The first five atom37 places (N, CA, C, CB, O) and aatype in JSON, in Angstrom:
{
  "aatype": [12, 0, 18, 7, 15, 0, 0, 3, 14, 3, 7, 1, 1, 6, 7, 1, 3, 6, 19, 8, 18, 1, 0, 1, 0, 0, 4, 0, 3, 7, 1, 16, 10, 5, 10, 10, 19, 19, 2, 9, 15, 14, 8, 7, 13, 12, 0, 1, 4, 6, 0, 3, 19, 7, 6, 7, 3, 1, 10, 0, 19, 16, 10, 14, 4, 19, 7, 0, 19, 14, 0, 3, 19, 1, 17, 0, 10, 7, 7, 1, 9, 7, 4, 6, 10, 0, 15, 14, 10, 7, 10, 0, 15, 18, 18, 6, 10, 10, 0, 16, 9, 16, 1],
  "atom_mask": [
    [1, 1, 1, 1, 1],
    [1, 1, 1, 1, 1],
    [1, 1, 1, 1, 1],
    [1, 1, 1, 0, 1],
    [1, 1, 1, 1, 1],
    [1, 1, 1, 1, 1],
    [1, 1, 1, 1, 1],
    [1, 1, 1, 1, 1],
    [1, 1, 1, 1, 1],
    [1, 1, 1, 1, 1],
    [1, 1, 1, 0, 1],
    [1, 1, 1, 1, 1],
    [1, 1, 1, 1, 1],
    [1, 1, 1, 1, 1],
    [1, 1, 1, 0, 1],
    [1, 1, 1, 1, 1],
    [1, 1, 1, 1, 1],
    [1, 1, 1, 1, 1],
    [1, 1, 1, 1, 1],
    [1, 1, 1, 1, 1],
    [1, 1, 1, 1, 1],
    [1, 1, 1, 1, 1],
    [1, 1, 1, 1, 1],
    [1, 1, 1, 1, 1],
    [1, 1, 1, 1, 1],
    [1, 1, 1, 1, 1],
    [1, 1, 1, 1, 1],
    [1, 1, 1, 1, 1],
    [1, 1, 1, 1, 1],
    [1, 1, 1, 0, 1],
    [1, 1, 1, 1, 1],
    [1, 1, 1, 1, 1],
    [1, 1, 1, 1, 1],
    [1, 1, 1, 1, 1],
    [1, 1, 1, 1, 1],
    [1, 1, 1, 1, 1],
    [1, 1, 1, 1, 1],
    [1, 1, 1, 1, 1],
    [1, 1, 1, 1, 1],
    [1, 1, 1, 1, 1],
    [1, 1, 1, 1, 1],
    [1, 1, 1, 1, 1],
    [1, 1, 1, 1, 1],
    [1, 1, 1, 0, 1],
    [1, 1, 1, 1, 1],
    [1, 1, 1, 1, 1],
    [1, 1, 1, 1, 1],
    [1, 1, 1, 1, 1],
    [1, 1, 1, 1, 1],
    [1, 1, 1, 1, 1],
    [1, 1, 1, 1, 1],
    [1, 1, 1, 1, 1],
    [1, 1, 1, 1, 1],
    [1, 1, 1, 0, 1],
    [1, 1, 1, 1, 1],
    [1, 1, 1, 0, 1],
    [1, 1, 1, 1, 1],
    [1, 1, 1, 1, 1],
    [1, 1, 1, 1, 1],
    [1, 1, 1, 1, 1],
    [1, 1, 1, 1, 1],
    [1, 1, 1, 1, 1],
    [1, 1, 1, 1, 1],
    [1, 1, 1, 1, 1],
    [1, 1, 1, 1, 1],
    [1, 1, 1, 1, 1],
    [1, 1, 1, 0, 1],
    [1, 1, 1, 1, 1],
    [1, 1, 1, 1, 1],
    [1, 1, 1, 1, 1],
    [1, 1, 1, 1, 1],
    [1, 1, 1, 1, 1],
    [1, 1, 1, 1, 1],
    [1, 1, 1, 1, 1],
    [1, 1, 1, 1, 1],
    [1, 1, 1, 1, 1],
    [1, 1, 1, 1, 1],
    [1, 1, 1, 0, 1],
    [1, 1, 1, 0, 1],
    [1, 1, 1, 1, 1],
    [1, 1, 1, 1, 1],
    [1, 1, 1, 0, 1],
    [1, 1, 1, 1, 1],
    [1, 1, 1, 1, 1],
    [1, 1, 1, 1, 1],
    [1, 1, 1, 1, 1],
    [1, 1, 1, 1, 1],
    [1, 1, 1, 1, 1],
    [1, 1, 1, 1, 1],
    [1, 1, 1, 0, 1],
    [1, 1, 1, 1, 1],
    [1, 1, 1, 1, 1],
    [1, 1, 1, 1, 1],
    [1, 1, 1, 1, 1],
    [1, 1, 1, 1, 1],
    [1, 1, 1, 1, 1],
    [1, 1, 1, 1, 1],
    [1, 1, 1, 1, 1],
    [1, 1, 1, 1, 1],
    [1, 1, 1, 1, 1],
    [1, 1, 1, 1, 1],
    [1, 1, 1, 1, 1],
    [1, 1, 1, 1, 1]
  ],
  "atom_positions": [
    [[92.38, 69.23, 125.52], [92.52, 69.64, 124.22], [93.53, 68.73, 123.53], [92.91, 71.07, 124.18], [94.38, 68.04, 124.08]],
    [[93.26, 68.86, 121.96], [93.93, 67.91, 121.31], [95.45, 68.48, 120.65], [92.91, 67.38, 120.22], [96.34, 67.8, 120.14]],
    [[95.38, 70.2, 120.89], [96.55, 70.69, 120.44], [98.06, 69.94, 121.07], [96.42, 72.21, 120.77], [98.18, 69.51, 122.22]],
    [[98.9, 69.92, 120.23], [100.08, 69.67, 120.87], [100.24, 68.09, 120.95], [0.0, 0.0, 0.0], [101.15, 67.46, 121.48]],
    [[99.07, 67.61, 120.27], [99.59, 66.0, 120.06], [100.1, 65.69, 118.67], [98.34, 64.89, 120.29], [100.06, 66.5, 117.75]],
    [[100.78, 63.99, 118.54], [101.39, 64.27, 117.44], [100.29, 64.24, 116.22], [102.56, 63.31, 117.31], [99.1, 64.41, 116.48]],
    [[100.71, 64.01, 114.93], [99.85, 64.08, 113.85], [98.6, 63.34, 114.01], [100.48, 63.65, 112.73], [98.75, 62.43, 114.82]],
    [[97.42, 63.41, 113.54], [96.28, 62.9, 114.24], [96.16, 61.77, 112.72], [94.78, 64.27, 114.75], [96.71, 61.79, 111.62]],
    [[95.18, 60.9, 113.37], [94.92, 60.05, 112.14], [94.4, 60.15, 110.76], [94.31, 59.36, 112.46], [94.42, 59.32, 109.85]],
    [[93.95, 61.33, 110.82], [93.47, 61.7, 109.3], [94.92, 62.32, 108.4], [92.06, 63.11, 109.41], [94.88, 62.72, 107.23]],
    [[95.84, 62.29, 109.04], [97.11, 62.75, 108.13], [97.52, 64.05, 108.47], [0.0, 0.0, 0.0], [98.6, 64.4, 107.99]],
    [[96.77, 65.05, 109.37], [97.11, 66.28, 109.58], [97.94, 66.49, 110.32], [96.34, 66.91, 109.86], [98.06, 65.65, 111.22]],
    [[98.81, 67.56, 110.33], [99.93, 67.76, 111.2], [99.63, 67.95, 112.92], [100.61, 69.05, 110.6], [100.32, 67.77, 113.93]],
    [[98.78, 68.23, 112.76], [98.05, 68.02, 114.47], [96.57, 67.69, 114.42], [98.11, 69.58, 115.5], [95.9, 67.36, 113.44]],
    [[96.18, 67.85, 115.76], [94.72, 67.58, 115.73], [94.1, 68.62, 116.27], [0.0, 0.0, 0.0], [94.71, 69.48, 116.9]],
    [[92.59, 68.65, 116.02], [91.95, 69.62, 115.82], [91.16, 70.17, 117.4], [91.05, 69.2, 114.6], [91.17, 69.29, 118.26]],
    [[90.71, 71.07, 117.69], [89.9, 71.1, 118.93], [88.5, 71.43, 118.56], [90.44, 72.12, 119.96], [88.31, 72.47, 117.92]],
    [[87.54, 70.72, 118.87], [86.23, 71.19, 118.65], [85.72, 72.16, 119.06], [85.54, 70.56, 118.9], [86.17, 72.62, 120.11]],
    [[84.68, 72.79, 118.46], [84.34, 74.04, 118.74], [82.84, 73.94, 118.38], [85.2, 75.13, 117.97], [82.32, 72.94, 117.89]],
    [[82.14, 75.18, 118.7], [80.56, 75.72, 117.74], [80.66, 77.01, 117.84], [78.86, 75.29, 118.35], [80.25, 77.68, 118.79]],
    [[81.32, 77.49, 116.66], [81.45, 78.84, 116.77], [80.72, 79.5, 115.16], [83.24, 79.18, 117.07], [80.82, 79.15, 113.98]],
    [[79.97, 80.61, 115.89], [79.4, 81.12, 114.0], [80.44, 82.21, 114.05], [77.3, 81.95, 113.57], [80.91, 82.87, 114.97]],
    [[80.65, 82.15, 112.61], [81.71, 83.46, 112.07], [81.57, 83.74, 110.8], [83.27, 83.23, 112.17], [81.05, 82.92, 110.04]],
    [[82.03, 85.02, 110.36], [81.79, 85.8, 109.22], [83.04, 85.65, 108.3], [81.48, 87.29, 109.62], [84.19, 85.78, 108.73]],
    [[82.73, 85.37, 106.97], [83.76, 85.21, 106.3], [83.52, 85.97, 104.8], [84.04, 83.73, 106.3], [82.49, 85.81, 104.14]],
    [[84.59, 86.76, 104.4], [84.46, 87.49, 103.19], [85.35, 86.77, 101.78], [85.02, 89.03, 103.59], [86.55, 86.54, 101.65]],
    [[84.51, 86.6, 101.1], [85.19, 86.26, 99.69], [85.84, 86.84, 98.77], [84.57, 85.91, 99.04], [85.31, 87.91, 98.45]],
    [[86.73, 86.6, 98.22], [87.63, 87.76, 97.06], [86.33, 88.41, 96.21], [88.97, 86.73, 95.63], [86.41, 89.62, 96.0]],
    [[85.15, 87.74, 95.72], [84.4, 88.43, 94.86], [83.32, 89.71, 95.84], [83.52, 87.15, 93.98], [82.48, 90.46, 95.33]],
    [[83.64, 89.64, 97.13], [82.53, 90.67, 97.69], [81.44, 89.94, 98.27], [0.0, 0.0, 0.0], [80.58, 90.6, 98.86]],
    [[81.34, 88.94, 98.22], [80.34, 87.7, 99.04], [80.67, 87.93, 100.3], [80.63, 85.97, 98.71], [81.85, 88.0, 100.65]],
    [[79.38, 88.12, 101.37], [79.85, 87.8, 102.72], [79.25, 86.19, 103.15], [79.27, 89.07, 103.81], [78.19, 85.78, 102.69]],
    [[80.02, 85.44, 104.01], [79.28, 84.14, 104.24], [79.39, 83.88, 105.58], [79.76, 82.96, 103.45], [80.31, 84.16, 106.35]],
    [[77.97, 83.09, 105.83], [77.9, 82.92, 107.6], [78.71, 81.26, 107.34], [75.69, 82.9, 108.61], [78.68, 80.42, 106.44]],
    [[79.31, 81.39, 108.51], [80.12, 79.88, 108.73], [79.91, 79.07, 110.05], [81.74, 80.11, 108.71], [79.9, 79.66, 111.13]],
    [[79.77, 77.85, 109.97], [79.96, 77.32, 111.93], [80.95, 76.74, 111.87], [78.85, 76.21, 112.83], [81.04, 75.65, 111.31]],
    [[81.93, 77.35, 112.46], [83.02, 76.77, 112.81], [83.25, 75.53, 113.48], [83.49, 77.48, 113.34], [83.58, 75.87, 114.62]],
    [[83.27, 73.97, 113.38], [82.81, 73.16, 114.06], [84.59, 72.21, 114.79], [81.55, 72.33, 112.97], [84.72, 71.36, 115.68]],
    [[85.48, 72.81, 113.99], [86.97, 72.21, 114.73], [87.97, 73.17, 114.05], [87.44, 70.32, 114.32], [88.12, 73.6, 112.9]],
    [[88.61, 73.34, 115.23], [89.93, 74.31, 114.49], [91.04, 74.15, 115.35], [89.66, 76.09, 114.34], [90.89, 73.76, 116.51]],
    [[92.53, 74.54, 114.67], [93.59, 74.08, 115.04], [94.72, 75.59, 114.51], [93.77, 72.44, 114.3], [94.57, 76.03, 113.37]],
    [[95.55, 76.11, 115.25], [96.46, 77.22, 114.57], [96.45, 76.92, 112.96], [98.15, 77.15, 115.22], [96.31, 77.96, 112.32]],
    [[96.56, 75.85, 112.22], [96.81, 75.84, 110.83], [95.48, 75.91, 110.13], [97.6, 74.63, 110.42], [95.49, 76.27, 108.95]],
    [[94.28, 75.59, 110.76], [93.21, 75.49, 109.72], [91.71, 75.16, 110.49], [0.0, 0.0, 0.0], [91.71, 75.15, 111.73]],
    [[90.73, 74.95, 109.91], [89.43, 74.67, 110.26], [88.5, 73.88, 109.53], [88.9, 75.69, 110.41], [88.75, 73.64, 108.35]],
    [[87.6, 73.51, 109.98], [86.27, 72.92, 109.28], [85.41, 73.74, 109.7], [85.78, 71.46, 109.57], [85.4, 74.13, 110.87]],
    [[84.53, 74.15, 108.74], [83.18, 74.91, 109.37], [81.76, 74.24, 108.2], [83.46, 77.16, 109.2], [81.86, 73.85, 107.03]],
    [[80.86, 74.31, 108.86], [79.72, 74.06, 107.66], [79.11, 75.44, 107.52], [78.41, 72.85, 108.07], [78.91, 76.27, 108.41]],
    [[78.76, 75.55, 105.76], [78.65, 76.53, 104.99], [77.85, 76.44, 104.11], [79.56, 76.83, 104.57], [78.24, 75.7, 103.21]],
    [[76.38, 77.1, 103.89], [75.56, 77.02, 103.24], [75.63, 77.29, 101.71], [74.88, 77.59, 103.82], [74.97, 76.7, 100.86]],
    [[76.77, 78.51, 101.46], [76.85, 78.81, 100.21], [77.65, 77.69, 99.18], [77.46, 80.12, 100.25], [77.95, 76.51, 99.3]],
    [[77.84, 78.71, 98.11], [78.77, 77.68, 97.32], [80.28, 78.18, 97.25], [78.22, 77.49, 95.74], [80.79, 78.97, 96.47]],
    [[80.75, 77.58, 98.15], [82.29, 77.77, 97.89], [83.03, 76.71, 97.53], [82.98, 78.24, 98.97], [82.69, 75.58, 97.89]],
    [[84.29, 76.95, 96.66], [84.8, 75.48, 96.42], [86.13, 75.75, 96.45], [0.0, 0.0, 0.0], [86.61, 76.88, 96.42]],
    [[86.86, 74.53, 96.53], [88.34, 74.24, 96.57], [89.08, 75.12, 95.71], [88.66, 72.83, 96.17], [88.65, 75.31, 94.58]],
    [[90.23, 75.72, 96.13], [90.89, 76.87, 96.05], [90.5, 78.38, 96.14], [0.0, 0.0, 0.0], [91.29, 79.23, 95.76]],
    [[89.39, 78.68, 96.6], [88.86, 79.88, 97.1], [89.54, 80.56, 98.08], [87.71, 79.71, 97.53], [90.04, 79.82, 98.93]],
    [[89.72, 81.74, 98.22], [90.3, 82.44, 99.26], [89.01, 83.15, 100.06], [91.44, 83.51, 98.65], [88.08, 83.71, 99.48]],
    [[89.12, 83.04, 101.23], [88.25, 83.72, 102.13], [89.13, 84.44, 103.16], [87.25, 82.73, 102.8], [90.35, 84.31, 103.25]],
    [[88.27, 85.3, 104.0], [88.92, 86.28, 104.81], [87.94, 86.31, 106.5], [88.87, 87.91, 103.8], [87.19, 87.19, 106.92]],
    [[88.32, 85.03, 107.12], [87.58, 84.68, 108.15], [87.94, 85.5, 109.43], [87.72, 83.26, 108.34], [89.08, 85.63, 109.86]],
    [[86.55, 86.17, 110.1], [86.67, 86.86, 111.14], [86.62, 86.15, 112.5], [85.78, 87.75, 111.01], [85.49, 85.86, 112.92]],
    [[87.74, 85.81, 113.31], [87.92, 85.33, 114.53], [87.95, 86.31, 115.49], [88.98, 84.61, 114.61], [88.35, 87.47, 115.36]],
    [[87.37, 85.64, 116.72], [87.76, 87.02, 117.9], [89.12, 86.6, 118.29], [86.66, 87.19, 119.53], [89.73, 85.55, 118.09]],
    [[89.51, 87.96, 119.05], [91.46, 88.2, 119.31], [92.08, 88.27, 117.95], [92.43, 86.66, 120.2], [92.72, 89.31, 117.77]],
    [[92.06, 87.58, 117.13], [92.89, 87.59, 115.96], [92.58, 88.59, 114.76], [92.87, 86.27, 115.45], [93.41, 89.26, 114.14]],
    [[90.97, 88.55, 114.52], [90.66, 89.2, 113.3], [90.09, 88.58, 112.37], [0.0, 0.0, 0.0], [89.47, 87.53, 112.5]],
    [[90.31, 89.36, 111.14], [90.41, 88.84, 109.8], [91.84, 88.09, 109.59], [90.21, 90.07, 108.76], [92.95, 88.59, 109.76]],
    [[91.47, 86.52, 109.12], [92.21, 86.27, 108.69], [92.06, 85.35, 107.69], [92.8, 86.15, 109.41], [91.15, 84.52, 107.68]],
    [[93.17, 85.49, 106.59], [93.22, 84.67, 105.1], [93.05, 83.35, 105.49], [94.67, 84.8, 104.16], [93.67, 83.01, 106.5]],
    [[92.1, 82.21, 104.7], [92.36, 81.06, 104.78], [92.2, 80.53, 103.43], [91.67, 80.5, 105.74], [91.73, 81.44, 102.76]],
    [[92.38, 79.41, 102.65], [92.38, 78.85, 101.27], [91.41, 77.76, 101.79], [93.96, 78.35, 100.51], [91.56, 77.15, 102.85]],
    [[90.42, 77.58, 100.94], [89.62, 76.43, 100.76], [90.17, 75.49, 100.2], [88.59, 76.6, 100.16], [90.3, 75.56, 98.98]],
    [[90.65, 74.33, 100.92], [91.22, 72.85, 100.38], [90.47, 72.05, 100.1], [91.97, 72.1, 101.13], [90.88, 71.22, 99.3]],
    [[89.09, 71.9, 100.58], [88.21, 71.09, 100.29], [86.96, 71.46, 100.52], [88.44, 70.09, 100.79], [86.95, 72.33, 101.4]],
    [[85.6, 71.12, 100.01], [84.31, 71.78, 100.0], [83.72, 70.33, 99.62], [84.05, 73.23, 98.88], [83.99, 69.7, 98.6]],
    [[82.79, 69.89, 100.73], [81.67, 68.81, 100.36], [80.51, 68.71, 101.27], [82.26, 67.4, 100.32], [80.59, 68.56, 102.49]],
    [[79.43, 68.8, 100.6], [78.4, 68.84, 101.37], [77.8, 69.59, 102.34], [0.0, 0.0, 0.0], [77.09, 69.15, 103.24]],
    [[78.11, 70.76, 102.14], [77.65, 72.05, 102.93], [79.14, 72.02, 104.04], [0.0, 0.0, 0.0], [78.97, 72.67, 105.07]],
    [[80.29, 71.45, 103.93], [81.29, 71.71, 104.65], [82.28, 71.89, 104.05], [81.48, 71.0, 105.44], [82.58, 71.15, 103.11]],
    [[83.08, 72.96, 104.47], [84.74, 73.09, 103.98], [85.55, 73.19, 104.96], [85.13, 74.29, 103.13], [85.42, 73.7, 106.08]],
    [[86.75, 72.47, 104.26], [88.06, 72.49, 105.16], [88.85, 73.63, 104.87], [0.0, 0.0, 0.0], [88.78, 73.87, 103.67]],
    [[89.56, 74.41, 105.47], [90.42, 75.77, 105.18], [91.69, 75.36, 105.85], [89.77, 77.3, 105.87], [91.88, 74.5, 106.71]],
    [[92.53, 76.19, 105.22], [93.98, 76.28, 105.84], [93.97, 77.4, 105.99], [95.2, 75.87, 105.17], [93.19, 77.98, 105.23]],
    [[94.72, 78.26, 106.96], [95.12, 79.19, 107.39], [96.32, 79.91, 106.34], [95.45, 78.79, 108.67], [97.13, 79.07, 105.95]],
    [[96.48, 80.91, 105.98], [97.4, 81.53, 105.07], [98.58, 81.55, 105.88], [96.98, 82.94, 104.52], [99.63, 81.36, 105.26]],
    [[98.68, 81.73, 107.08], [99.8, 82.01, 107.98], [99.15, 81.29, 109.45], [100.17, 83.85, 108.07], [98.16, 81.73, 110.03]],
    [[100.01, 80.02, 109.91], [99.59, 79.29, 111.37], [99.44, 80.74, 112.69], [101.23, 77.9, 111.9], [99.95, 81.86, 112.78]],
    [[98.81, 80.2, 113.23], [98.32, 81.52, 114.46], [99.63, 81.25, 115.43], [96.39, 81.21, 115.56], [100.14, 80.14, 115.34]],
    [[100.01, 81.9, 116.06], [100.81, 81.74, 117.41], [100.01, 80.96, 118.55], [0.0, 0.0, 0.0], [98.79, 81.08, 118.68]],
    [[100.74, 80.22, 119.28], [100.0, 79.6, 120.42], [99.46, 80.34, 121.42], [100.73, 78.77, 121.03], [98.49, 79.98, 122.1]],
    [[100.23, 81.64, 121.56], [99.32, 82.35, 122.49], [98.01, 82.75, 121.98], [99.93, 83.52, 122.95], [96.95, 82.65, 122.6]],
    [[98.2, 83.29, 120.6], [97.27, 84.01, 119.97], [95.6, 82.85, 119.97], [98.08, 84.44, 118.3], [94.42, 83.11, 120.21]],
    [[96.34, 81.52, 119.55], [95.38, 80.52, 119.2], [94.76, 80.13, 120.87], [96.22, 79.1, 118.23], [93.55, 80.12, 121.11]],
    [[95.59, 79.88, 121.7], [94.77, 79.53, 122.92], [93.74, 80.82, 123.42], [95.88, 79.12, 124.17], [92.66, 80.5, 123.92]],
    [[94.04, 82.12, 123.3], [93.15, 82.94, 123.67], [92.15, 82.8, 122.74], [93.6, 84.16, 123.82], [91.04, 82.57, 123.23]],
    [[92.23, 82.89, 121.44], [91.03, 82.74, 120.83], [90.33, 81.16, 121.08], [91.31, 83.1, 119.31], [89.17, 81.08, 120.67]],
    [[90.85, 80.02, 121.64], [89.95, 78.92, 121.92], [89.5, 78.94, 123.24], [90.53, 77.65, 121.65], [88.93, 77.97, 123.74]],
    [[89.76, 80.14, 123.94], [89.37, 80.35, 125.25], [88.14, 81.24, 125.15], [90.49, 80.96, 126.09], [87.22, 81.14, 125.96]],
    [[88.15, 82.15, 124.09], [87.09, 83.15, 123.84], [86.04, 82.1, 123.2], [87.58, 84.52, 122.79], [84.97, 82.13, 123.8]],
    [[86.07, 81.38, 122.34], [85.25, 80.54, 121.44], [84.39, 79.62, 122.1], [86.04, 79.8, 120.56], [83.21, 79.44, 121.8]],
    [[85.16, 78.94, 123.18], [84.66, 77.79, 124.28], [83.99, 78.42, 124.97], [85.61, 77.03, 125.15], [83.18, 77.52, 125.2]],
    [[83.53, 79.47, 125.68], [83.26, 79.98, 126.74], [81.77, 79.5, 126.98], [83.55, 81.41, 126.7], [81.17, 79.84, 127.99]]
  ]
}
């Protein structure tokens, strides 16, 4: 697992764990999106998304163990989005989430 490593080469505050998890997200305008989360950390995630989502959009992403989590889209490019969680997940919650989605 990458968590706990020093900042990664992309300049993030921490590494990301590779996953393959289908999640739902709700947009502020009421739309529901289907996401494929491909990497995650306690502070954010990257997902594939076919819907029109742009930088600055706020999503509520539903994740196992932690429920609906607010996240801000920081970038969107070619069907991928990078999101920062509004509040970082605590380590116990993060490890429980990670164990559930990697089973």
